[in-house]
C-alpha positions in Angstrom: 78.7 86.5 108.9 80.8 83.5 110.1 81.9 83.4 113.7 85.6 83.0 112.7 85.4 86.1 110.5 83.9 88.2 113.2 86.6 87.1 115.7 89.3 88.0 113.1 87.7 91.4 112.8 87.7 91.7 116.6 91.5 91.1 116.5 91.8 94.0 114.1 89.7 96.3 116.3 91.8 95.3 119.4 95.0 95.8 117.4 94.3 99.2 116.1 93.6 100.5 119.6 96.5 98.6 121.3 98.9 101.5 120.9 96.5 103.9 122.7 96.0 101.6 125.6 99.7 101.1 126.2 100.8 104.7 125.5 100.9 105.8 129.1 97.4 107.2 129.5 95.7 110.5 128.7 98.5 112.6 130.2 100.9 111.5 127.6 98.6 112.4 124.7 99.9 115.9 124.2 103.4 115.1 125.4 104.1 113.3 122.1 105.6 115.4 119.3 103.6 113.4 116.8 100.3 114.7 118.3 101.4 118.3 117.8 102.9 117.5 114.4 99.5 116.0 113.3 97.9 119.4 113.7 99.9 120.7 110.8 98.5 118.6 108.0 95.0 118.8 109.6 95.3 122.6 109.5 96.3 122.4 105.9 93.1 120.4 105.1 91.0 122.7 107.3 92.1 125.7 105.2 91.5 123.8 101.9 95.2 124.4 101.1 94.5 128.1 100.7 96.4 130.9 102.5 94.2 132.9 104.9 95.7 136.1 103.3 94.0 135.3 100.0 90.6 136.8 99.3 89.6 135.9 95.8 86.7 133.8 94.7 86.9 130.1 94.9 86.0 129.9 91.2 88.7 132.3 90.2 91.3 130.3 92.1 90.2 127.2 90.3 90.5 128.9 86.9 94.0 130.2 87.7 95.3 126.8 88.8 93.6 124.9 86.0 96.8 124.1 84.2 98.3 122.3 87.3 101.6 124.2 87.3 104.8 122.6 88.6 104.5 124.2 92.0 101.0 122.9 92.6 102.1 119.3 91.7 105.1 119.7 94.0 102.9 120.9 96.8 100.7 117.9 96.4 103.6 115.6 96.6 104.9 117.3 99.8 101.4 117.0 101.4 101.3 113.3 100.5 104.8 112.9 102.0 103.9 114.6 105.2 100.9 112.3 105.6 103.1 109.3 105.0 105.5 110.3 107.7 102.7 109.5 110.2 101.4 106.5 108.4 104.8 104.8 108.3 105.0 105.0 112.1 101.9 102.9 112.4 102.0 101.0 109.1 101.1 97.6 110.4 97.9 98.8 112.1 97.1 101.1 109.2 97.5 98.1 106.8 95.3 95.8 108.9 92.6 98.6 109.2 92.7 99.3 105.5 91.8 95.7 104.8 88.6 96.2 106.7 87.9 99.6 105.0 88.3 98.5 101.3 85.4 100.7 100.2 87.0 103.8 101.5 90.2 103.1 99.6 88.4 102.0 96.5 87.6 105.6 95.6 91.3 106.7 95.1 92.0 103.5 93.3 89.1 104.3 90.9 90.6 107.8 90.5 93.9 106.4 89.3 92.4 103.7 87.1 90.3 106.3 85.3 93.1 108.9 85.1 93.9 108.0 81.4 90.4 109.4 80.5 91.0 112.6 82.4 90.9 116.0 80.7 94.1 116.7 82.6 96.0 113.5 83.6 98.6 115.3 85.7 96.1 117.3 87.7 94.1 114.1 88.3 97.1 112.1 89.4 98.5 114.8 91.7 95.2 115.5 93.3 94.6 111.7 93.7 97.9 111.5 95.6 96.7 114.1 98.1 93.3 112.3 98.5 95.1 109.0 99.1 97.4 110.7 101.6 94.5 112.2 103.5 92.7 108.8 103.6 95.8 107.0 104.9 96.2 109.8 107.5 92.7 109.2 108.9 93.4 105.5 109.0 96.5 106.3 111.0 94.4 108.5 113.4 91.8 105.8 113.9 94.4 103.2 114.6 96.5 105.4 116.9 94.0 107.3 119.0 90.8 106.7 120.8 87.7 108.5 119.6 87.9 111.0 122.5 91.5 111.8 121.6 90.4 112.3 118.0 87.7 114.7 119.2 90.3 116.5 121.4 92.5 117.0 118.4 89.6 118.5 116.5 88.7 120.6 119.5 92.1 122.2 119.7 92.2 122.6 115.9 88.7 124.0 115.8 89.3 126.5 118.6 92.4 127.8 116.9 90.9 128.2 113.4 87.5 129.6 114.6 89.0 132.1 117.0 91.5 133.1 114.3 88.5 133.5 111.9 86.7 135.8 114.3 89.8 137.9 114.7 90.4 138.1 111.0 86.8 139.2 110.4 87.0 141.9 113.0 90.7 143.1 112.8 91.6 142.3 109.1 88.3 142.6 107.3 90.1 142.8 103.9 91.0 139.1 104.4 88.4 137.9 107.0 85.2 138.9 105.1 83.9 137.4 101.9 84.3 140.3 99.5 83.2 138.3 96.4 79.7 138.2 95.1 78.3 141.0 97.2 78.9 139.4 100.6 81.1 142.1 102.1 79.4 141.8 105.5 79.7 138.0 105.6 82.5 136.5 107.6 84.8 133.9 106.0 87.6 134.2 108.5 90.8 132.3 107.6 88.8 130.0 105.4 88.3 130.2 101.6 84.6 131.4 101.6 81.7 132.2 103.9 80.0 128.9 103.2 83.2 127.0 104.1 83.4 128.9 107.4 79.8 128.0 108.2 80.5 124.3 107.2 83.6 123.9 109.4 82.2 125.9 112.3 79.2 123.5 112.4 81.4 120.4 112.2 83.6 121.8 115.0 80.4 122.5 117.0 79.5 118.8 116.8 83.0 118.0 118.1 82.6 120.3 121.1 79.2 119.0 122.0 80.3 115.3 121.7 83.7 115.6 123.4 84.0 114.5 127.0 86.6 116.7 128.7 89.2 115.1 131.0 90.5 118.3 132.7 89.1 121.6 133.7 91.1 123.3 131.0 89.5 121.2 128.2 86.1 121.7 129.9 86.5 125.4 129.6 87.8 125.0 126.0 84.8 122.9 125.1 82.2 125.5 126.2 84.3 128.3 124.6 84.3 126.4 121.4 80.6 126.0 121.4 80.1 129.7 121.8 82.7 130.6 119.1 81.3 128.2 116.6 77.8 129.6 117.0 79.1 133.2 116.6 81.0 132.1 113.4 77.9 130.4 112.0 75.7 133.4 112.7 78.1 135.9 111.0 79.0 133.7 108.1 75.5 134.5 106.6 75.5 131.0 105.1 71.9 129.9 104.7 72.8 126.2 104.5 74.8 126.6 107.7 71.8 128.1 109.4 69.5 125.3 108.3 71.9 122.5 109.2 72.7 124.0 112.6 69.0 123.8 113.4 69.0 120.2 112.0 71.9 119.3 114.3 70.4 120.9 117.4 67.2 118.9 116.7 69.2 115.7 116.3 71.3 116.3 119.4 68.3 117.2 121.6 66.3 114.2 120.3 69.0 111.7 121.1 69.8 113.2 124.4 66.1 113.0 125.3 65.8 109.3 124.5 69.2 108.3 125.9 67.7 107.7 129.3 65.1 105.4 127.8 67.4 103.4 125.5 67.1 101.0 122.7 63.6 100.9 121.2 63.3 104.6 121.8 66.2 105.2 119.4 64.1 103.7 116.7 61.2 105.9 117.6 63.5 108.9 117.6 64.7 108.2 114.1 61.2 107.6 112.9 60.2 111.0 114.4 63.3 112.6 112.7 62.3 111.0 109.4 58.8 112.3 109.7 60.1 115.8 110.4 62.4 115.5 107.4 59.5 114.3 105.3 57.5 117.3 106.5 60.2 119.7 105.5 60.4 118.0 102.0 56.6 118.4 101.8 56.9 122.1 102.6 59.6 122.5 99.9 57.4 120.8 97.3 54.1 122.4 98.3 55.2 125.9 99.6 58.7 126.4 98.2 58.5 130.2 98.3 58.0 130.2 102.1 61.2 128.2 102.7 63.2 130.2 100.2 62.2 133.4 101.9 63.1 131.9 105.2 66.6 131.0 104.0 67.1 134.2 102.0 67.2 132.3 98.6 65.1 132.5 95.5 63.3 129.7 93.7 66.4 128.8 91.8 68.4 128.3 95.0 70.7 131.2 94.1 71.1 129.8 90.5 71.8 126.3 91.6 69.0 124.7 89.7 70.3 126.2 86.4 73.8 124.9 87.2 72.4 121.4 87.9 70.5 121.4 84.6 73.7 122.3 82.7 75.8 119.8 84.6 73.3 117.0 83.8 74.0 117.5 80.1 77.8 117.1 80.7 77.3 114.0 82.8 75.2 112.4 80.0 78.1 112.7 77.6 80.5 110.7 79.8 78.4 108.8 82.5 80.8 105.9 83.0 84.3 107.4 83.3 83.6 111.1 83.9 86.1 113.8 83.0 88.8 113.1 85.5 89.2 113.6 89.2 89.6 117.4 89.9 89.8 117.8 86.2 86.4 119.0 85.2 86.2 122.6 86.5 89.0 124.1 84.5 87.5 127.5 83.9 87.4 128.4 80.2 88.9 125.1 79.2 87.2 121.8 78.4 83.6 120.9 79.1 83.3 123.4 82.0 83.5 126.2 79.5 80.1 125.2 78.1 78.5 125.3 81.5 80.1 128.7 82.3 78.6 130.1 79.1 75.2 128.6 79.9 75.0 130.0 83.5 77.1 133.1 82.9 78.9 132.4 86.2 82.5 131.3 86.8 82.2 128.0 88.7 84.5 125.7 90.6 81.9 123.1 91.6 78.5 121.8 90.6 77.0 123.0 94.0 76.1 119.4 94.6 78.6 116.8 95.8 76.9 113.9 94.2 76.9 115.6 90.8 80.6 116.5 91.1 81.5 112.9 91.8 79.6 111.9 88.7 81.4 114.6 86.7 84.8 113.4 87.9 84.7 109.6 88.1 81.3 108.7 86.7 78.7 106.3 87.9 81.3 104.0 89.6 82.3 106.8 92.0 78.7 107.6 92.8 78.1 104.0 93.6 81.0 104.0 96.1 79.7 107.2 97.7 76.2 105.9 98.1 77.4 102.6 99.5 79.5 104.4 102.1 76.4 106.4 103.2 74.3 103.2 103.2 76.7 101.2 105.3 77.3 104.1 107.6 73.6 104.5 108.3 73.3 100.7 108.7 76.2 100.5 111.1 75.2 103.6 113.1 71.5 102.6 113.6 72.5 99.0 114.4 74.9 100.2 117.1 72.3 102.6 118.6 69.7 99.8 118.8 72.0 97.1 120.2 74.8 98.7 122.3 74.5 99.3 126.0 77.9 101.0 126.4 77.5 104.8 127.0 80.9 105.6 125.6 80.2 103.7 122.4 76.8 105.2 122.0 78.3 108.7 122.4 80.9 108.0 119.7 78.2 106.5 117.4 76.0 109.6 117.8 78.8 111.9 116.8 79.7 109.7 113.8 76.1 109.7 112.7 75.8 113.4 113.1 78.8 113.9 110.7 77.3 111.5 108.2 73.9 113.1 108.2 75.3 116.6 107.9 77.6 115.6 105.1 74.7 114.0 103.2 72.5 117.1 103.5 75.4 119.6 102.9 76.3 118.0 99.6 72.8 118.6 98.3 73.7 122.2 97.6 77.4 122.3 98.4 80.2 120.0 97.3 83.0 118.4 99.3 82.6 114.6 98.9 86.1 113.1 98.5 87.6 116.6 98.0 91.4 116.2 98.4 91.9 119.1 100.7 88.7 119.5 102.6 88.7 118.6 106.3 84.9 118.1 106.2 85.5 115.3 103.7 88.1 113.7 106.0 85.8 114.0 109.0 83.1 112.2 107.0 85.5 109.3 106.2 86.5 109.2 109.9 82.8 108.8 110.7 82.4 106.0 108.2 85.5 104.2 109.5 84.5 104.7 113.1 81.0 103.3 112.6 82.4 100.2 110.9 84.8 99.7 113.9 82.0 100.2 116.4 79.9 97.6 114.6 82.7 95.2 114.4 83.4 95.7 118.2 79.7 95.1 119.0 79.6 91.9 116.9 82.8 90.6 118.4 81.7 91.2 121.9 78.4 89.4 121.2 80.2 86.4 119.7 82.6 86.2 122.7 79.8 86.2 125.2 78.1 83.4 123.3 81.4 81.4 123.0 82.5 81.6 126.6 79.8 79.3 128.1 80.4 76.7 125.4 84.0 76.1 126.5 83.4 74.0 129.7 81.0 71.7 127.8 83.5 71.1 125.0 86.2 70.4 127.7 83.9 67.9 129.5 83.2 66.1 126.3 
């Protein structure tokens, strides 16, 4: 990459953080009304746009809203408008940051370009509006706040939602427990399902572990959040949540162990993690029954393999353009009807995020998603191997944790580029953050090289 281009990128990095540095310090962070106001759309995304007093199956809700009634479309416009209220306040920095994050914005652009091929154009367009609003909101957050302030926002949001979920499960079990599908003892809290509670509790756990508290209050909140998240994961009875919690703990312990040795040991750590991951894959292939019994699943992964086979047939019919963003799972309408008849199970997702992307926007969407993961891993590992700044390394480690967990989660769940899923937004924050950290590392290296050359040029 040319030196001039890297220096221009450095200007972007400096610009998107300028507001934070001049805002009056950490004490002013929660004194701004915009900070408190930001919690409202984040809470909406955390709840997947579903009232905590609703306890019907996710699939049934998808079927009931399949026609995109006027209220749903109006609600989507209102959410987009609320996101734009924040974006407009920081529009110059958001615009400059968006120029560096074209791949992230390319997905909603693809959604709108392919909308004429959708099974329900209005549903695709209105959902695409929410997705675009959420992406612009995270660009606003990354241009407005430091990474520790972003983590502090999520710490407060996570504490509120997880504590509320525990209270709902204990005091209002008719709403706080997942009564669908024979999971009456499993907690779902204020979230839409037990798996969603397990997912968000794990993501909030990573926030609490990575956050560096600036006051005694936030130190207490941090340790409380770690405890509450572990309780929520345990009682969600989400097998995937159990497995990924173990993965995250192994990841965090490994990086903490090698942090004192630095650089080349990071590479060794990732090699060890890769070997461990390969060993797990080998166990799955050679002794699948053992792992299934451990996770409380059967050989079909609770019917997932049958769903994937049926979904593959639908993808083969429209591999290039898909069936429209958020317009495939329409219950007993369109192509989803064939899959429901095949698996005899009402569905709202393919139980695999990559397959759902293919169903909705075809191979183009899948390429964007895979590139995002590829660039995120490249940027993250590059920063871990080259950076000597502890604060930067801690940020990169959190970003990478979110990327890794998102990748594995979407092997048997689905939330990639979901319009109302906070986990999806946190993944995009991680991708943006890793790109910014790589740009910052490159720019600092170029500046260090350029400084000694200046006296020589002057003397000439």
